[in-house]
Structures are given as structure tokens and as C-alpha cells.
C-alpha positions in Angstrom: -130.5 8.1 37.6 -128.0 6.3 39.8 -125.6 9.0 41.9 -122.0 9.2 40.4 -119.0 9.8 42.7 -116.7 10.7 40.2 -117.8 11.8 36.7 -115.7 13.5 33.9 -115.7 17.4 34.0 -117.5 17.0 30.5 -120.3 15.2 32.3 -120.6 17.6 34.8 -124.1 19.5 33.1 -127.1 20.9 35.1 -129.4 18.3 37.5 -126.6 15.1 36.6 -126.7 13.5 39.9 -123.6 13.0 42.2 -122.6 11.7 45.5 -120.4 13.7 47.7 -118.7 13.6 50.8 -118.7 16.8 53.7 -115.6 17.9 54.0 -116.3 21.6 55.8 -119.3 23.1 57.0 -119.9 27.0 57.3 -122.3 29.7 58.1 -123.4 30.0 54.3 -123.2 26.3 53.4 -121.1 23.3 52.8 -118.2 22.3 51.0 -118.2 18.7 49.5 -115.6 16.3 47.7 -117.2 15.4 44.8 -113.8 13.4 42.9 -113.5 16.8 40.7 -110.3 19.2 40.3 -112.9 21.9 42.4 -114.9 21.2 45.0 -118.7 21.4 45.2 -120.5 23.8 47.1 -124.1 23.5 48.7 -125.6 26.9 49.7 -127.6 26.6 52.9 -131.0 27.3 50.8 -130.2 24.5 48.5 -129.8 21.5 51.8 -133.3 21.2 52.0 -137.1 22.3 50.5 -137.7 23.6 54.3 -135.6 26.3 55.6 -132.5 25.5 57.6 -131.3 27.8 60.2 -128.0 26.2 60.8 -126.0 24.2 58.5 -124.5 22.0 61.4 -128.3 20.9 62.3 -128.5 19.1 58.8 -124.7 18.3 58.0 -121.8 16.7 59.5 -118.4 16.6 58.5 -117.7 13.3 56.7 -121.1 12.8 55.8 -121.8 11.3 52.2 -125.1 12.9 50.5 -126.7 13.0 47.1 -126.6 16.2 45.4 -127.3 17.5 41.7 -125.5 19.8 39.6 -126.9 23.4 39.2 -124.3 25.3 37.5 -120.4 24.6 36.8 -117.7 27.0 37.4 -114.1 27.6 36.9 -113.2 27.1 40.8 -116.2 25.3 42.2 -119.2 23.3 41.3 -122.5 24.5 42.5 -124.6 21.9 44.0 -128.0 21.4 45.7 -129.4 18.8 47.6 -133.2 19.2 46.6 -133.6 17.3 43.6 -134.7 19.2 40.6 -137.6 19.5 38.4 -137.3 17.5 35.1 -138.5 20.5 33.4 -138.3 24.2 34.7 -140.6 26.8 34.0 -137.8 28.5 31.4 -137.5 25.2 29.7 -141.3 25.0 28.6 -142.4 25.9 25.4 -145.8 25.6 23.4 -145.5 22.8 20.8 -143.3 20.8 22.9 -143.7 17.1 23.1 -143.7 15.7 27.0 -144.6 12.3 28.5 -146.2 12.1 31.7 -148.2 10.2 34.3 -151.9 10.8 35.2 -152.2 12.1 38.4 -155.6 13.0 38.7 -159.3 12.8 36.8 -161.9 15.6 37.0 -165.1 15.8 35.3 -163.4 18.5 33.0 -160.4 17.0 32.6 -156.9 15.2 33.6 -154.0 16.4 35.5 -150.8 14.9 34.2 -147.3 15.3 36.1 -144.5 16.0 33.7 -142.2 16.4 35.9 -142.6 20.4 36.0 -143.5 22.4 39.5 -147.2 22.1 38.5 -149.1 19.3 36.6 -150.3 20.2 33.1 -154.1 20.2 32.4 -155.5 18.1 29.7 -159.0 19.4 28.9 -161.9 16.7 28.1 -161.9 18.3 24.5 -158.1 17.6 24.1 -158.0 13.9 24.9 -159.1 12.1 21.8 -160.1 13.1 18.2 -163.6 11.5 19.2 -166.5 12.8 21.5 -165.5 12.0 25.3 -168.0 12.6 27.5 -166.2 11.6 30.5 -162.3 11.6 31.3 -162.3 7.9 33.0 -163.7 6.8 29.5 -160.2 7.2 28.0 -157.8 7.4 30.8 -157.3 6.4 34.1 -154.7 7.5 37.2 -151.2 6.3 36.7 -151.4 5.7 33.2 -148.7 7.3 31.1 -149.5 9.6 28.4 -147.9 11.6 25.5 -149.0 15.0 25.2 -148.2 18.2 23.1 -147.9 21.6 25.3 -150.7 24.1 24.0 -150.0 26.9 26.3 -147.4 28.2 29.2 -148.6 30.7 31.8 -145.7 31.4 34.1 -147.3 34.0 35.8 -150.5 31.9 36.8 -148.2 28.8 36.5 -150.6 27.2 34.7 -150.0 24.4 31.7 -152.3 23.2 29.1 -151.6 19.7 27.5 -153.3 18.0 24.7 -153.3 14.3 23.8 -155.2 14.7 20.7 -152.6 17.1 19.3 -150.0 14.3 19.8 -151.9 11.8 18.2 -152.2 11.3 14.6 -155.9 11.9 13.1 -157.5 8.8 11.7 -157.5 10.4 8.6 -153.8 11.1 8.6 -153.1 7.2 9.9 -155.4 5.9 6.9 -153.5 8.2 4.4 -150.0 7.0 6.0 -151.1 3.2 5.5 -152.3 4.0 1.8 -148.6 5.4 1.1 -147.1 2.6 2.7 -149.0 0.0 0.7 -147.1 -1.5 -2.8 -148.2 -0.1 -5.6 -150.0 -2.9 -7.9 -148.3 -3.2 -11.5 -150.7 -2.9 -14.1 -151.0 -5.9 -16.5 -151.3 -5.8 -20.3 -155.1 -6.4 -19.7 -155.3 -3.2 -17.6 -157.3 -0.7 -19.0 -156.2 2.2 -17.1 -152.5 1.0 -17.5 -149.8 2.4 -20.0 -149.8 -0.6 -21.5 -153.4 -0.9 -22.1 -153.2 2.4 -23.7 -150.5 1.5 -25.9 -152.0 -1.6 -27.1 -155.3 0.4 -28.1 -153.1 2.8 -29.8 -151.2 0.1 -31.6 -154.7 -1.4 -32.7 -155.7 2.1 -34.1 -152.8 2.6 -36.2 -153.0 -1.0 -37.9 -156.3 -0.2 -38.4 -155.8 2.6 -40.2 -152.5 1.2 -42.0 -154.6 -2.1 -43.2 -155.2 -1.8 -47.0 -158.8 -2.2 -47.8 -160.3 -3.7 -50.6 -162.0 -1.2 -53.1 -166.1 -1.1 -53.4 -167.2 -1.7 -56.8 -170.1 -0.3 -58.4 -173.0 -2.4 -60.2 -171.3 -1.7 -63.5 -168.0 -2.9 -62.3 -169.6 -6.1 -60.8 -171.3 -7.1 -64.0 -168.3 -6.4 -66.2 -166.2 -8.6 -63.9 -168.7 -11.2 -64.9 -168.5 -10.8 -68.3 -164.8 -10.6 -68.1 -164.8 -14.2 -66.6 -167.1 -15.5 -69.4 -164.9 -14.3 -72.3 -161.9 -15.2 -70.4 -160.0 -12.2 -71.2 -158.0 -10.5 -68.5 -159.5 -6.9 -68.0 -158.4 -4.7 -65.3 -161.3 -3.3 -63.0 -160.5 -0.1 -61.4 -162.3 0.8 -58.1 -165.1 3.9 -57.5 -162.1 6.3 -56.9 -160.5 5.8 -60.3 -162.1 8.6 -62.7 -161.0 6.8 -66.0 -164.1 6.1 -68.3 -164.5 2.6 -69.2 -163.0 1.9 -73.1 -165.3 1.2 -76.0 -163.9 -2.5 -76.0 -165.5 -2.6 -72.4 -168.7 -1.4 -73.2 -169.2 -4.1 -76.0 -168.4 -6.6 -73.8 -171.1 -5.3 -71.5 -173.8 -4.8 -74.3 -173.1 -8.5 -75.1 -173.4 -9.9 -71.5 -176.8 -7.9 -71.2 -178.2 -9.5 -74.6 -177.1 -12.9 -73.5 -179.0 -12.7 -70.5 -182.2 -11.5 -71.9 -181.6 -14.1 -74.7 -181.2 -17.1 -72.0 -184.2 -16.1 -70.3 
């Protein structure tokens, strides 16, 4: 981030980088002009990572230095000349997604710099959803990766990371891909579609509603033939009709049978 010489007060948040000019030095630290209504103050402990005995040995009046905001107060802005960490211990939480650069590879895992005081460890079992025998098979030094924080031990200053947990499993990726594919519209001939089912239902209803020719008995068939020969119009009833044949019908039937015997 490029240093800012004069930033609005609303932008003065912790870790914001500024450029200030030393206007006064004291035993406890230095006062800087950072372009705000209130001055910036650097404590002697925040001048360098190494211990500083005298402020005058490290800072001179009129000198321009890069500083970072630590805390904003009503009468001053507390600054530091030591570049702050990207992630403080208090900011690290289990389940947090972080990005970092592979710093070192070991047989048991990889150390990733995520901007914290200590690098995080990605165990070989947390590198991929597939089996990994050697970390060098999937990672290389300097590679940027995304990982999820599995555990933070502030007392031991240890951070456990997982690249696998930050990457969707192959099954999840396949399921997501299937969801994104457009569903195929079922046509009239699709047996599994609604239209196909409706078509079957309609055919069944039509079949049930279509009137069928009544089945005739042997007596009725012979009677029809006799009717054709006699030229009379006689109504033939189906098997379902329970009415008995009239006397006239029986006489016609008898004559028909006699004629057949005579012809033979």
C-alpha cells in the first residue's frame, strides 16, 4: 500500500500507512505532522524492531518517515514505524479463509505465510481430497494458495491450515455442475414426461368409452341369416338382452333349418 501524506480522518483506521514529518523528539518518542488536525505520536518502542536507547539516534527533526496507524484518539494519532502484521493473533479465528504463499516444504507438510506472526502449517493430509504422498507433488515454494484455518493455538503460537477444506470436493463440484445444466424438456413421445402420461390416460378413457359391438350367440347368427332370406326386418338383440325370442322368430328359425336339411 502506498503511503498517504494527508488522509481524511474517516480513513485513519488501524494499519493504514501514512507519511509523516518529525517536528519534535522527546525522551519517550517523537511527534510527527501527518496532515491532520491532531499530531501523530510514535513511542520509542515503536521506532524499530530492535531496541532504541535514544530517539535522537533514530530520528531527526524534519525527517520524513513511513508510519502505520495503531490507534486514533481525540487529541492524537498513535503511530508505529514497525510494519504491522497482516493478521494479528486476536484476528485469527477457526474457519476463516486466508490467502498466503508457500514458504517451506517438509515431508510432513508445508508452511504457508498468511501475514501472521508465524506461518501456518498445512499437513500433507490436508493438501488435497486425493491421497498425497509427498507435498512437492502438489505444491511448490512461492506458490500462492487459499486455505482455511483449522485451529489456532495462541499459547504455542501455532496455526493449522487446510487447503482441502477450502476446496470443494469432487462430488460437490459434480453436483453443482449438474444443477447448472439446463433441464431437458420432455416431448410428446417422452414416456417419462407429463404429456406422455396424459396421452396414456386419454387413450385409456377413449378405449373405455368407445362402444363395442355386442357379441351374438349361435341362435342369433342363424336368426339373422333367416331374416336376410325372408326379407323381413327383425331386430336382433345381444346376449345381454334377457327377453325371450317371440313365437314368430322360432317359426322362422325352424323353417330355415328345414330348408337347409332339404337342400342337402
